[in-house]
C-alpha positions as CSV (number, residue, x, y, z in Angstrom):
1,X,-17.0,22.8,-48.6
2,X,-18.1,26.4,-48.2
3,X,-17.9,28.6,-45.2
4,X,-21.4,30.0,-45.8
5,X,-23.1,27.4,-43.6
6,X,-24.9,25.7,-46.5
7,X,-23.2,22.2,-45.6
8,X,-24.2,22.3,-42.0
9,X,-27.2,20.6,-40.6
10,X,-30.1,22.9,-39.6
11,X,-30.4,23.6,-35.9
12,X,-33.8,21.7,-35.8
13,X,-32.4,18.7,-37.7
14,X,-33.5,15.3,-36.3
15,X,-30.5,13.7,-34.4
16,X,-28.9,13.2,-31.2
17,X,-28.3,16.1,-29.0
18,X,-24.6,15.9,-27.9
19,X,-25.7,16.8,-24.4
20,X,-27.8,13.6,-24.2
21,X,-24.8,11.3,-25.0
22,X,-23.3,11.1,-21.5
23,X,-24.7,8.0,-19.9
24,X,-26.5,8.8,-16.7
25,X,-24.8,12.2,-16.4
26,X,-25.5,15.7,-17.5
27,X,-23.0,18.2,-18.9
28,X,-22.8,20.2,-15.8
29,X,-21.1,23.2,-17.2
30,X,-23.9,24.0,-19.6
31,X,-27.6,24.9,-19.1
32,X,-30.4,23.4,-21.1
33,X,-29.8,25.9,-23.9
34,X,-26.1,25.0,-24.0
35,X,-24.8,28.2,-22.4
36,X,-21.8,27.9,-20.2
37,X,-22.4,28.1,-16.5
38,X,-20.8,27.5,-13.3
39,X,-22.0,24.3,-11.5
40,X,-24.2,25.0,-8.5
41,X,-22.7,23.0,-5.6
42,X,-24.6,24.8,-2.9
43,X,-26.7,21.8,-1.9
44,X,-23.8,19.3,-1.8
45,X,-22.5,18.3,1.6
46,X,-19.0,19.1,2.6
47,X,-16.4,16.4,2.1
48,X,-12.8,16.0,2.9
49,X,-11.0,15.7,-0.5
50,X,-7.5,15.1,-1.8
51,X,-6.2,15.0,-5.4
52,X,-2.8,14.3,-6.5
53,X,-1.3,15.1,-9.9
54,X,2.1,14.4,-11.5
55,X,4.1,15.6,-14.4
56,X,7.6,15.6,-15.9
57,X,10.0,18.0,-17.4
58,X,12.6,16.5,-19.6
59,X,16.0,18.2,-19.4
60,X,19.6,17.7,-20.6
61,X,21.8,15.7,-18.1
62,X,24.0,18.8,-17.8
63,X,21.1,20.9,-16.6
64,X,20.1,18.2,-14.1
65,X,23.6,18.3,-12.8
66,X,23.4,22.1,-12.4
67,X,20.1,21.7,-10.5
68,X,21.6,19.3,-8.1
69,X,24.7,21.5,-7.6
70,X,22.5,24.6,-7.1
71,X,24.5,26.1,-9.9
72,X,21.7,27.7,-11.9
73,X,22.2,31.5,-12.1
74,X,18.6,32.5,-11.3
75,X,18.7,30.6,-8.0
76,X,17.4,27.5,-6.3
77,X,15.3,25.9,-9.0
78,X,13.2,23.5,-7.0
79,X,12.5,26.0,-4.1
80,X,11.3,28.5,-6.6
81,X,9.2,25.9,-8.4
82,X,7.7,24.8,-5.1
83,X,6.5,28.4,-4.5
84,X,5.2,28.7,-7.9
85,X,3.3,25.4,-7.6
86,X,1.7,26.4,-4.3
87,X,0.7,29.9,-5.7
88,X,-0.8,28.2,-8.8
89,X,-2.9,25.9,-6.5
90,X,-4.2,28.9,-4.5
91,X,-5.1,30.8,-7.7
92,X,-6.6,28.1,-9.8
93,X,-10.1,29.6,-9.6
94,X,-8.8,32.8,-11.2
95,X,-7.3,31.0,-14.2
96,X,-10.0,28.3,-15.0
97,X,-13.1,30.0,-15.8
98,X,-15.8,27.7,-14.3
99,X,-13.6,26.5,-11.3
100,X,-14.9,27.3,-7.8
101,X,-12.7,29.1,-5.3
102,X,-12.1,26.5,-2.7
103,X,-10.6,26.5,0.8
104,X,-7.1,24.8,0.3
105,X,-6.2,23.1,3.6
106,X,-2.9,21.6,2.5
107,X,-0.5,21.4,-0.5
108,X,2.3,18.8,-0.7
109,X,5.0,19.1,-3.4
110,X,7.6,16.5,-4.1
111,X,10.3,16.6,-6.7
112,X,12.1,13.6,-8.0
113,X,15.3,14.6,-9.8
114,X,16.4,11.8,-12.2
115,X,19.2,11.6,-14.7
116,X,17.3,13.4,-17.6
117,X,14.2,14.8,-16.0
118,X,12.4,16.2,-13.0
119,X,9.1,14.7,-11.9
120,X,6.8,16.9,-9.8
121,X,4.0,15.5,-7.8
122,X,1.5,17.9,-6.1
123,X,-1.1,16.8,-3.6
124,X,-3.9,19.2,-2.6
125,X,-6.4,18.8,0.2
126,X,-9.6,20.7,0.9
127,X,-12.9,20.3,2.8
128,X,-15.7,21.5,0.8
129,X,-18.4,20.9,-1.8
130,X,-16.1,20.3,-4.9
131,X,-12.9,18.5,-5.7
132,X,-9.4,19.8,-6.1
133,X,-8.1,18.0,-9.1
134,X,-7.8,21.2,-11.2
135,X,-5.8,22.7,-8.3
136,X,-3.3,19.8,-8.4
137,X,-3.0,19.9,-12.1
138,X,-2.4,23.7,-12.0
139,X,0.3,23.2,-9.4
140,X,2.1,20.6,-11.5
141,X,2.0,22.6,-14.7
142,X,3.0,25.8,-13.1
143,X,5.7,24.2,-11.0
144,X,7.2,22.6,-14.2
145,X,6.9,25.8,-16.1
146,X,8.9,27.5,-13.3
147,X,11.6,24.9,-13.6
148,X,11.7,25.6,-17.3
149,X,12.0,29.3,-16.7
150,X,14.7,28.9,-14.2
151,X,16.9,26.6,-16.4
152,X,16.1,28.0,-19.9
153,X,19.5,29.5,-20.4
154,X,21.2,26.1,-19.8
155,X,18.6,24.3,-22.1
156,X,18.9,26.6,-25.2
157,X,20.9,25.3,-28.1
158,X,23.2,27.5,-30.3
159,X,20.1,28.7,-32.2
160,X,18.2,29.6,-29.0
161,X,15.8,26.7,-29.3
162,X,14.7,23.9,-26.8
163,X,15.1,20.8,-29.0
164,X,15.1,18.3,-26.0
165,X,13.1,20.3,-23.3
166,X,9.6,19.3,-22.9
167,X,6.8,18.9,-20.3
168,X,4.9,15.7,-20.6
169,X,2.7,13.2,-18.8
170,X,0.7,15.6,-16.7
171,X,-2.1,13.7,-15.1
172,X,-4.3,13.1,-12.0
173,X,-2.9,10.0,-10.2
174,X,-5.3,9.9,-7.3
175,X,-8.6,11.4,-6.2
176,X,-10.2,10.8,-2.7
177,X,-13.5,11.9,-1.1
178,X,-14.7,11.2,2.3
179,X,-17.7,12.7,4.0
180,X,-16.7,15.3,6.6
């Protein structure tokens, strides 16, 4: 296959437009020409909205013990991660290009410290024209990244690598919407 474009279909080739393949829905972040755009939510009514996301960071049991004993040299791991998660929620619109800046009315963070992992759940609430799932996801990923940053000295192996440390299972677990 060449890089010259000879093997590609011409733009006017007969076939299905990928923008027409979503049943009953439009790709809302592109215009008719396929250009990226921010979704116009101006005509939508305000709704009370809540989204909850969750994720996990897998750590060595000795690191978990140090977190529980507040024996991590950088400070209180979970308190710092909580601040990072809330900050990420508030700044989501600055890091995700087509995300609206929304009024955050509440952020809940919950850490479950288990034998070899920390599970972070972030709930976000807003009243507005668009949901807050991205904010909840950003809160989880940043909160877990802060945990990693706080414990990285304890997690490194002799070669300075992180063979067991990983963040996984980040997902939206709940989404609610009620007319305001």
